[in-house]
C-alpha positions in Angstrom: -0.2 0.0 -0.2 1.7 3.4 -1.3 1.6 6.2 1.1 -1.1 7.8 -0.6 -4.1 5.2 -0.6 -2.8 4.9 3.6 -2.9 8.6 4.1 -6.8 8.5 2.1 -7.8 6.0 4.7 -6.6 7.9 7.8 -8.5 11.1 6.7 -11.5 9.1 6.3 -11.5 7.3 9.6 -10.3 10.8 10.9 -13.3 12.0 9.3 -16.1 9.9 10.1 -15.0 10.1 13.9 -15.3 13.6 13.5 -18.7 12.4 13.1 -18.9 9.8 16.1 -22.1 10.4 18.2 -19.1 10.2 21.4 -16.3 12.1 19.9 -18.6 15.1 19.4 -19.8 14.9 23.1 -15.6 14.7 25.2 -15.5 17.3 22.6 -18.4 19.2 24.4 -17.6 18.0 27.4 -13.6 19.2 27.6 -15.1 22.6 26.2 -17.8 22.7 29.1 -15.0 21.6 31.7 -12.7 24.0 30.2 -14.8 27.4 30.7 -16.9 26.0 33.8 -14.7 24.7 36.0 -11.4 26.7 34.8 -10.0 27.5 38.0 -10.5 24.0 39.7 -8.4 23.0 36.0 -5.9 26.0 36.7 -5.9 25.2 40.1 -5.1 20.9 39.7 -2.5 21.3 36.7 -0.1 23.8 39.6 -0.1 21.8 42.3 0.5 18.6 40.3 3.3 20.9 38.5 4.1 21.8 41.9 4.1 18.4 42.7 6.2 16.6 39.7 9.1 19.4 40.3 9.3 18.4 43.7 10.6 15.7 45.9 9.9 13.5 48.6 12.6 15.1 50.8 11.4 19.1 49.7 10.7 20.8 53.2 6.9 21.4 52.0 6.3 17.7 49.9 3.3 16.2 52.1 1.4 20.3 51.8 2.2 20.3 48.1 0.7 16.7 47.9 -2.5 17.2 49.6 -2.9 20.4 47.9 -2.7 18.3 44.9 -5.0 15.7 46.1 -7.2 18.0 47.0 -7.2 20.0 43.9 -7.9 16.6 41.7 -10.5 15.8 44.8 -12.0 19.2 43.6 -12.2 18.9 39.7 -13.2 14.8 38.9 -15.8 15.1 41.7 -17.5 17.2 39.0 -20.1 15.5 37.4 -19.0 16.7 33.4 -15.9 15.2 34.2 -16.9 12.0 35.7 -18.9 11.8 32.1 -15.6 13.1 30.4 -13.6 10.3 31.9 -16.4 7.3 30.9 -17.4 8.5 27.6 -13.4 9.4 26.8 -12.4 5.2 27.8 -15.6 4.6 25.6 -14.2 6.5 22.3 -10.7 5.2 23.8 -12.1 1.3 23.3 -13.9 2.3 19.8 -10.3 2.8 18.5 -8.9 0.4 19.6 -11.1 -2.0 19.0 -11.1 -0.8 15.1 -7.2 -1.1 15.1 -7.4 -4.4 15.9 -9.7 -5.4 13.1 -7.1 -3.8 10.9 -4.7 -5.7 12.6 -6.4 -8.4 12.1 -6.6 -8.2 8.5 -3.3 -7.4 7.8 -2.2 -10.2 9.3 -4.8 -12.7 7.3 -3.0 -11.0 4.1 0.2 -11.8 5.3 -0.6 -15.5 6.3 
């Protein structure tokens, strides 16, 4: 299969994915979460970054860890965030199954 044909197949798959209801819902929820929970999202990302930069011997490491856990709990407890991850996992499963099918077709052609 030449590169052009491969690119056409990938583009068709991505276009089909754009029309998938799960994909649309993930995009919609992502936008909603960024708008509605901007402060919680910022707090989570900052606390995560601070914790990653520190090592466990840092004098305030436990405080940073507690702030991160609190920020994560505050953000991830929101219904929209829970739904986002649930639907994103469903979408990931769909894509993985599609890839598995493609792989199986390739293996059949090889055998």
